[in-house]
N, C-alpha and C positions, 0 to 999 in steps of 0.2 A: 801281786805279791804271793810268794809260795807259802802255802799252809804247812807249817813245820810238822804238825801231827800227821797230815796226809802224806807228806814226803817220807817220814820215818816209817809209817805204816806200809807204804809201798815197798820200801827197801827191805822190810822185815818179813813180809807175807810169805814169800816162797820158802825161805830157810826155816821159818817157824812152823810151817806145815809138817815138816818132818820131825822137828824137835818136840812137837806137842803129842806125838804118838807115844804110847807106852804099853808095856806088856800087862795090861789089866790095871795099872795104876791110874790115878786120876789127875791129869794136868789141871783141870778146872772142874769143880763140882757141877753137877747137872743143874742148869738154871742160873748159875752164878754169873753176875755181870759186873764189870768194872774191877778195879784194883782191890784185891782181897786183903791187902796189908792195912790194918786199921791205924787210926790216929795215934801218934806217939809210940808206935811199935818199936821194939828193940829187935834188931835183926843181926844175928851173929853168923858170919861166913867163915867156916873152918876148912882147911885143906892143906895142900902142899904148895910148891913154888908157883903154880898157876894161880892160886889164890893170893899167896904172899905178895908177889910182884913188887918187892921193896917197901912193904908197909912198915909203919912205925912199930917199935917194940917198947914195952911188952904187949900193949894192945894198940892196934891200929884203928884210928878213927879220924874222920875228916874234920875240918879241911886240912889237907896236906899229909894225913897219916894213913890213908887207905891204899897206898901203893899206886902203881901205874897200870894195873890190870883191870879185869872185868868188874871187880868190886867197886873201884873208883868210878867206872863208867855207869854202873848201876846207880850209885849214889847221885851222880850228876843228873841222870835222867829223872830219878825220883824227886830230887829237889826242884828241878826245872819244871816238871810236869805236874807234880803234886806238892807244891810248897807248903800248903796248909796242913798237910798230914804230919809234918815234923817227924818223919821216920828216921830212926837213928841206926846207922850201920856200924858194925864192928868187924874188922878184918883180923882174924887170928890164924891165917894161913902161915905155914912155916916150910921153907924150902927144904927139900930132901926127905920130908916125912912120909911115912907109910901109915896104914891104919893102926899098926902097933903104936906108933908115936902119938897118934891122935888119942888113943885110949889112955896113954900115960899122962897126958896133959888135959884130959877131959874136964876134970873138976875146976881147974883154974881158968881154962880158956873157953869153957862152955857153961857149965853149971853156975859158976860164980858170977857170970855176966847176966844171968836171969833173962835169957832171950824169950821173946814171944814167937819169933820166927828163927829157924835154924836152917842154914843151907850147908851141905857137905859135898865136897868134891875131892875124892881121894882114890888112888889106884895107879896113877902114873908111875910112881916110884916102886910100888909093889911089883909091877910088871917089869919096869926098866931094869931093876937090879938083876932080874933073871937073864938079861941080855948083855949088860955091860959089866957084870961082876960074876962071870960064870965060874971062876975059881973060888968064889965066896958064896956058895948057895944059901948060906944062912941069911944073907942080906935081902934076898927076895922073899915075898910073902905069897905062898901058894894059895890057890883058890879056896881050899877048905878053911884055912886059917883066916883068910881075908873075909869070907862070908861069916864065919863064926864070931870074929872080933867085931865086925861092923854091926852084926845083929845085937851083940851085947851092949854096945853103947846106945844103939837106938832103943832097945828095950828099957834101958835105964832112964832115958831122957824124953822120948816122944810123948808119953802121957802128960808131961808137965808143960808142954808148949801150948800156949793159949791162942797162938796164931796159926802156925803151920810148919811143916817139915818139908824141905826141898832136897831131894837127892839128885845130884848131877853125875851122870855117867862119865867115866874117864874116856879119853879119845886118843887117837893117833892119826895125824894128818897124812893119811895114805888111803887112796881110793881102792887099791888092790886088796881085796879081802883075804887073799891067800898069802899076803906078806906075813911072816911069822909074828912080828910084834903087833901088827894090826889084828890078826886073828886072836892073839892072846888078850889084847885089850878088849876086843868084842866079848870075850868070855867073861871078863870082869864087869863089863857093862851089863851083861845079862844078869849077873849076880845082883847088881844095884837095882835093876828093875824088879827082880823077885822080892828083894827087901822092901822096895817101895810098896808093893802090893801088900805084903805082910803087915807093914806098919802104917798103911793108909797114908802114905806120903805122896807128895807131888813129885813126879819124875821128869827130869830134863834130859833128853837124849842128845847130848852134845855132839856125838859122832854124826847123827843124822843132820844136825844143823850145819856142821862143817862140810859134810859131803856135798851139800847143795852148792856151797861157795867154791869148793874145790873143782867143780865142773868148769868153772871159768877162771879161777885163779890158781896158779901153782902154789904148792905149800910154802915155797921160799918167799912168797909175797906175804905170808901170814906169820911165819916164824923161821927160825934158823935150824931147828932140829926136829921138827914135826911134833913137838910137845909144848915148848914154851911159846907164848903168844906175844905178838906186837900189838899195836893199837887196833889193827883190823881184826885180828883174832879176838881181842878183848871185847870189841863191839859185837861180834857175832855171838859170843857166849853171853854177854850181858843181855842182849835183846831176847835170847832164847829163855833165859831165866825169868826175865820180867814178863814176857808174854805168858809164861806158865802160871804166873800169879795174877793174871788179869789186867796187866798194864794196858791202858787204852791209848794207842798211838794216834788215833784220830778222833 
């Protein structure tokens, strides 16, 4: 009989090696072992459409309300592997949103939910609007505003988290680093890594995790536009996030 933990660990090991690297931030504290998310923790996941993935409104919660993306996959794995922990996930991703939009709804969608753990993944639209709305430059969020606004919400919230803060870099499913949108997304990913160091957050390098998979799978197998994810992409991202918080696959 196949050991499910050994199987998942084998599937995840290569991709997660890249995802666990960070620019000085801490994927796992020195000496830490096992899942760091404590009993009955409240985990809020906020972001854009990659997080949203059709979640229930106004607050997405399982069963059936977490959408069909990586948050649902994370919840499934946490409940299957750690059922006694009773970890409660909330999905408040909203399609089309930028860091500006996250700041505008921060009180209701983050603070009011009283999270122990908070994960943030934003940046895709901040960059994308610079490419698909070139006649509307106000729609894009430039790097200086992105970093400043992101820093503001983290400064206001990070100290109140009793569990931890997880910052997930934006990605673009393209291996060519000289592709204009990939290069721009890498710039925003570097900003996230800097903020993770400043706020002592866990950082998940999603681009690194996807790069490993893209060596064997074309991006069309993972999504349709190199940003939105199907079930394969959701699994890649979910395992990267969970590994960063000490999820034990075996």
